[in-house]
Structure formats: C-alpha cells, structure tokens
C-alpha positions as CSV (number, residue, x, y, z in Angstrom):
1,M,14.3,40.4,9.3
2,V,11.6,38.5,11.2
3,W,13.2,35.1,10.5
4,N,16.5,36.5,11.7
5,A,14.9,37.6,15.0
6,Y,14.0,34.0,15.7
7,F,17.4,32.6,14.9
8,T,19.7,35.3,16.3
9,P,20.1,34.7,20.1
10,E,20.7,38.4,20.9
11,L,17.4,39.3,19.2
12,F,15.5,36.2,20.2
13,C,16.0,36.8,23.9
14,Q,14.5,40.3,23.6
15,F,11.1,39.2,22.4
16,F,10.3,35.5,22.6
17,A,9.2,35.5,26.3
18,P,5.9,37.3,27.0
19,E,5.9,40.5,29.1
20,G,6.7,39.6,32.7
21,L,9.3,37.0,31.7
22,S,12.8,37.3,30.4
23,I,15.3,35.0,28.6
24,P,18.9,35.3,29.7
25,L,21.1,35.4,26.6
26,D,23.4,32.7,28.0
27,S,20.5,30.2,28.1
28,V,19.8,30.5,24.3
29,I,21.0,27.8,22.0
30,I,19.7,28.0,18.4
31,E,21.1,25.8,15.7
32,E,19.4,26.7,12.4
33,R,19.3,23.3,10.7
34,Q,17.3,20.1,10.7
35,G,18.2,18.3,14.0
36,G,19.5,21.5,15.5
37,R,18.8,22.5,19.1
38,F,16.3,25.2,19.9
39,E,16.7,25.9,23.7
40,C,16.2,28.7,26.1
41,T,15.1,29.4,29.7
42,M,12.3,31.7,30.5
43,V,12.6,33.4,33.9
44,F,9.6,35.0,35.7
45,D,10.7,38.5,36.4
46,E,8.8,38.8,39.7
47,T,9.8,35.5,41.3
48,G,12.9,34.3,39.4
49,L,11.3,31.0,38.8
50,E,12.9,29.4,35.7
51,N,11.1,27.5,33.0
52,P,13.6,25.6,30.7
53,N,12.6,24.9,27.1
54,H,14.5,22.2,25.2
55,G,13.6,21.7,21.6
56,V,14.8,20.1,18.4
57,L,14.2,21.5,14.9
58,V,12.8,18.7,12.7
59,E,12.4,21.0,9.7
60,C,14.1,24.3,8.8
61,D,13.2,25.9,5.5
62,R,14.7,29.4,5.7
63,P,13.0,31.9,5.7
64,H,9.6,30.3,5.3
65,R,9.0,27.7,8.0
66,F,10.4,25.8,10.8
67,V,9.0,22.9,12.8
68,G,10.2,21.7,16.1
69,T,9.5,19.5,19.0
70,E,9.8,21.0,22.5
71,D,10.0,19.7,26.1
72,V,8.7,22.4,28.4
73,A,9.0,22.0,32.2
74,A,6.0,24.3,32.9
75,I,3.6,22.0,31.0
76,D,5.3,18.7,31.8
77,G,5.3,17.4,28.3
78,T,6.5,17.4,24.7
79,F,4.7,19.1,21.9
80,R,5.3,20.0,18.2
81,S,5.2,23.6,16.8
82,T,5.1,24.7,13.2
83,W,6.0,28.3,12.6
84,T,5.2,29.7,9.1
85,F,6.3,33.1,7.9
86,D,4.4,34.6,4.9
87,D,4.7,38.0,3.2
88,E,1.4,39.9,3.7
89,D,0.5,43.6,3.1
90,G,4.1,44.8,3.4
91,G,4.7,42.8,6.6
92,T,5.1,39.2,7.7
93,L,2.2,37.0,8.9
94,I,3.4,34.5,11.4
95,T,1.3,31.4,11.8
96,V,1.9,29.0,14.7
97,V,0.3,25.6,14.9
98,Q,1.0,23.6,18.0
99,E,0.1,19.9,18.4
100,G,0.2,17.7,21.5
101,L,-0.5,20.4,24.0
102,P,-2.0,19.2,27.3
103,D,-5.6,19.9,28.3
104,G,-5.8,23.4,29.7
105,V,-3.1,24.9,27.5
106,A,-4.7,24.6,24.0
107,G,-7.3,27.3,23.6
108,N,-6.4,28.9,27.0
109,P,-6.9,32.7,26.7
110,E,-3.8,33.4,28.9
111,V,-1.7,31.4,26.4
112,H,-3.1,33.4,23.5
113,E,-2.3,36.6,25.4
114,A,1.2,35.4,26.0
115,F,1.7,35.0,22.2
116,R,0.2,38.5,21.6
117,S,2.6,39.9,24.2
118,S,5.6,38.3,22.5
119,Y,4.5,39.6,19.1
120,R,4.2,43.1,20.6
121,K,7.7,42.8,21.9
122,L,8.8,41.6,18.5
123,G,7.1,44.5,16.8
124,R,8.9,47.0,19.1
125,L,12.2,45.3,18.4
126,L,11.7,45.6,14.7
127,G,10.1,49.0,14.8
128,V,6.7,47.8,13.6
129,D,3.2,48.6,15.0
130,T,1.5,45.3,15.6
131,A,-1.7,46.8,17.0
132,E,-3.7,46.3,13.8
133,R,-2.3,42.8,13.1
C-alpha cells in the first residue's frame, strides 16, 4: 500500500508535499519504470508560489526501492534520492538518502520537519498512526 501511494498520482498528491503546500493532481507525472518521469509542482498554499520538481527514475525495484535524480527550482540544482521500503513491526520503514544537496539543505531542521510532515500526511491517508515511528 505504501509503494502504491508513491506511484498513484491521486494518492501521491495528497501526501507528498509537507503541510502548507499542495500538489495539483494535473501536475503529477509518475512513470513507474527505469527512465520514467517523476514530476510534480508543489504550491505554497499561502502565496500560490509554485515549486516545480522534475525527476527521472534511474532505478525502480517494486515494491522495495526506487532511485531518482531530481531538478528542483527551489534549491536551484539536481540531486539524487534513494527511497527504500522495508517491512518492520507490522508497518513499513521508509528510508530516504539524498545526495548532492546544496549547503544549507542537507541537515537543515526545517527540511527534516518537512519530511516528517509529509509522513504524517501519508499516515493519515493510509489510516496509520505515525507518531511513534
């Protein structure tokens, strides 16, 4: 179910952006295959400012792991993300490793909170309490 949330546009747009941002469904392009596009536009709810994300999947091993490169306007650069999904204690442990992030993004507490916010939204979408995870 967790994997499907990442690769079903109607689900993806409900959780992937942290609280305070949204993703219009019509901006989501997800092609679940090596070389496939992984794109969306995050919109700041308060200002309407748009942050387009354009990525390519370089590896896609359903339902265990995907790796992608991403161009993100807000950080003015390209980076690589590896997402791993492991069964753990009756749930799914999601591990994200990002490489090539610019200074000020890697290790930034606001970025960590944005991820936690997205995971809370994912938990609500899937009916799972993520508070203890």
